Steps between C-alpha positions, in 0.01 A plus 500: 500500500747476777741313278479777229584768766798283614626473146461873446687582821792268421532584127733792417323779317767526226544126449584355158274218381637160421300302241544241231589797278794637714557745790383858479593649166754227411343217295626153435639481149623860499851558363759686709442832333117493559551382863745786565250752355227352718722514811650841405843363581762266355531135593841374608710321238565128545717423810652189654396225561321533172734420210271528197338815365223275370364428850565687826335670798520876536372786716440874467824691462380783730480256795128563553305192601796257532246221576369504143698280265454464128588187313614577145502234230622602156449864595137461625357490847363152573479502883460775758596402861386686814676431831631675810845650460686621808184451702292724269228368265392690184152646511355235275165322534326252274156565348341367829705735720735226619855618575811381681389422858144388404397175660447165316132502589466828310635323187230233536241763567596691184562212263322195649671171423847565362801275433726491807841327501793481729757768406783382271778545757297378799636160600300464814578547868805267490691754296429777745603317827864400544598208719528620861339837428303665778244601237230233467303399197216721629702800380478378143250672268460359149494710186212460257426626156141571384473505124222700331477416132361738246185395305714445186752288697799706361566706818504438873516696821694340778434596862772360732418455865683419820356485857156549341584839339592613146874568469519557126280534189599445135319526174629365170484310183530129496732310511742757666265594781514136624887496514624526855809690386425684174789508251725271706 
């Protein structure tokens, strides 16, 4: 009961829900026009570094929720990324109430045994500590990715953690959701 109260107190009242289907009113597989109608705003056109209109990452044109990115492949949303932008995290929670800042033990409590791997760019403590640096290896905190696969194995939710807390969430269609840098 205490855990439920803690979740309720830390979950924003107007939070969008992230699931294997999408985030809030935006669904995976939607075309741009349908996504813009759902968001009630335009999405930005393709911008550098993306060179191909067939695959790129975009955001809302109105600047609202800059920490919500949409991966478009052939005009359809295949991945939705949720992360902190300029120190602010979008008000998004998964179906278990987990959001940016939630602890790793909450992931295990909500989902039980899940696949956990070292983050794609995490090369270990040696990459973080320069020769002669005053910072020791104890300052190093690895990045991990928890993968939650949908029952049909066509979609996944990725929860990325560092220092034992969620730093980003993503939902998407395979195989694009598993790419460390979509459309690159």
